[in-house]
N, C-alpha and C positions, 0 to 999 in steps of 0.2 A: 313385637312392634319394632324394636331396634333392628331386628334381622330383616324386616320388610323394607325399612328405609335404606339399609345397606345394599339390598338387592336392586332397589329402584335406582340408587345412585350408580350402581354398576351398569345397569341397562342404559342409563342416560349419558354415560361417559363417551365423549366424541372419539371417533376413530382417527386419531391424529396421523398415524402412519399412512393410511390410505389417502387422506387429504393432501399430505405432503407429496406423495407420489404423483397425484394428479397435477398439482402445481408445478412440480419439477418437469413433468411431461409437456405441459403447456409452454413452459419457459423454453425447453429444448426445441419444441416445434417452432416457436417464434424466432428463435435464434437461427435455426436452419432456413426458415423462410427469408429472414433478413440477409443471410449469407448468399442465398440463391439470387435474390434481387440485386445485391451488391455485385456479384459475379457477372450477372447479365448486363448491368450498366457498364462495368469495367470492360467487358468484351466489346460492346457496342462502341464505347469511347475509343478503345484501342484500334478497332477496325477503321473508325473515322480518321484517326490520326495517321494510320498507315496509308489510307487513300490520299490524304493531303500530302504526305511525304512523297508518295509515288508520283503524284502530279508535279510536285516541285522538281523532283529528280528528272522526270521526263522533259520538263521545260529546259533544264540545264543541259541535258544531253542532246536536246534538239537544236542546239546552236549551229552545229555543222550543217544540218539539213536546211536550216533557215538561210545560212550563208550561201549554200549551193543554189537554193531557190532564187535568192537575190541576184546571184551571178547569171543565172539562166535568163532572168528577166532583163538584166542589163544588156546582155548580148544577143537577145533573141532576134533582133533585126540587123545584127552585124554582118558585114560581108568579109570579115577576116577569115583566113583559112586556118581555123582552129577547131578543137573539139573540147567539150567540157565533160568530165567524168561525172555522171549524175549522182554517184555515191560519195565521192571524195571531194569534188569540186576542183580537181586538178585540171589545168588547162594546157593543152598540148598543141604545139606548132611543129610541123615538119621542119627539119633543120634548113632545108633549102629556101624557106621563107626568109631566113635571116642571113644565111651563109652560102657561099659557093662550096663545092665539094672540097674537102680537106683544108678548108680555110676557117679562120676565126675572126675575120674582119666582117663586121656587120655591113651588109650591102645597103645601098640607098633605098631599095624596096623594103629591106628589113627595118630601117630607121622609120620609114613611113608607117609600117605596120605597128611598130612599137608606139609611135606617137598617137595612133588611134586606140591602141589597146590599153596602155598603162594608165592613163588618167581615169578611164572608166573602171578598170580593175581595182585600182587603189581607192577610188571613191566609194567602193563597196566595202572592201576589207577594213579600211581605216576610218570609216564613218563612225560617228559617236555610238551608233547602235552596236557595232561589232568590235571596235578597237580594243576594248579591254579583254576580249575573249581570244585575241590573236597573240601568239607568242613569236611567230616568225613567218616571213614570206620568203620562199626559197625558189631560186632560179636554178634548174638542173639541166646540165648538158649531157647528152647521150650520143654514142657513136655506133657504127656497125662493127663487125668483127675483123675487118681488114686491118692488118698491122698488129703490133704487140699490145699487150694490156697497158703498159706504161705509156706508150706513144698515144694511145687513145685516151688514157686518163688525162694526160697533159692537154690534148686537143679539147676534150670535153670541158675541162676546167677553164681553159682559155675562152671557150665559147660562152660559158655561163658568165664569166667575168666581163667579157666584152659587152654582153647585154646590159649588165648593171652599169658599166662605164658609160654606155650610150645614154641610159636613162638619166644619169646625173651630169652629162656633159652640157656646157653652156648652150650649144647649138640645139639641144633638144627642146628647150623652152620650159617654162614653169607649168606646174599643174597642182591641183589641190592635194594637200598632205605630202608634198615632196620632201619637206624637211623632216617630217615625222617618219617617212619611209626609211630614212637612214638608220633608224633604231631597230627596224624589223628585217630588212632584206639581207639575204646572204646568197652566195653563189657556190654551187657544188658541181663537180665533175664526176660522172658515174662510169666513164669508160664505156665498154660494151656490155656492162652488167644489165640485167633485166631486158633482154632482147624482145622484139615484138614478133609474134607469130600470127599469120593470117591463114585461116583455113588449115591450121595445123602445120604450116610450113614457115620456116624462118624468113623474115623479110628484112633485108639490109636497108632498104630505103625507109621503111617505117621505123626501123630501130634508130635511125639518125633523127633526133628530135630535140626540142627544147620544151621543158615542162615548167609551168608556174604552179606552185602549190603553196598552201598555207598550213600552218600548224596551230592547233588550239592551245590555249594556256591550260594544259592538263592539271597543273598544280592548283591553279585557282579553282577550276571546276571540281576537282576531287575534294578539295577542302570544303567547298560549298556543299557537295553531296554528303561528306562525312558530317558536316555540321547539321544538315537536314536530318540525317539518320539518327544522330544523337539528341536532336532537339526533343523536348518533352511533348 
């Protein structure tokens, strides 16, 4: 009788090792599923953040394009003898618009052209929309290859400076942002560097020119980009 009870108890003993294995497997499967779900959510969130950052960076780097577009709109009906570089926004005048050959005295016709050009040009660059993105406005003088490098360097510098002198002379008259312009504008002479070629041939006439360009506040933009990249 005692032996039968022992055998019955032996048969009724639960298989604890097997049950524990099933519970362990279920737990691992649940953890794996949770990890997969967490990873999927993380990837989607990260992708969304990358899209947001890319959009913000593109907006920052699109400042130059926006300025060029504004300049093109401003001067689309202008009769000034000038060209606008569609990529950089550089505005170029042939030197004979402002100067006689081998001279750095701004001609009366040149003064008239500057009076038409400068107020409109500065009203775009130093408007509240773009002012904080601009670090410098540069007037560059270029010459042809006649004469020595130093002679032409001096001539090109005198021409660039003469343009700036004219802009701030009492006879020029006032225009919007004239005082603010003093913080941005510089004059540079480039001698006969960067000559102009037309149809593959050097052009002395085209090389003699005055160029107005602007420089973006690269430090401010790069800091903003870096901040965007590092933002969570």
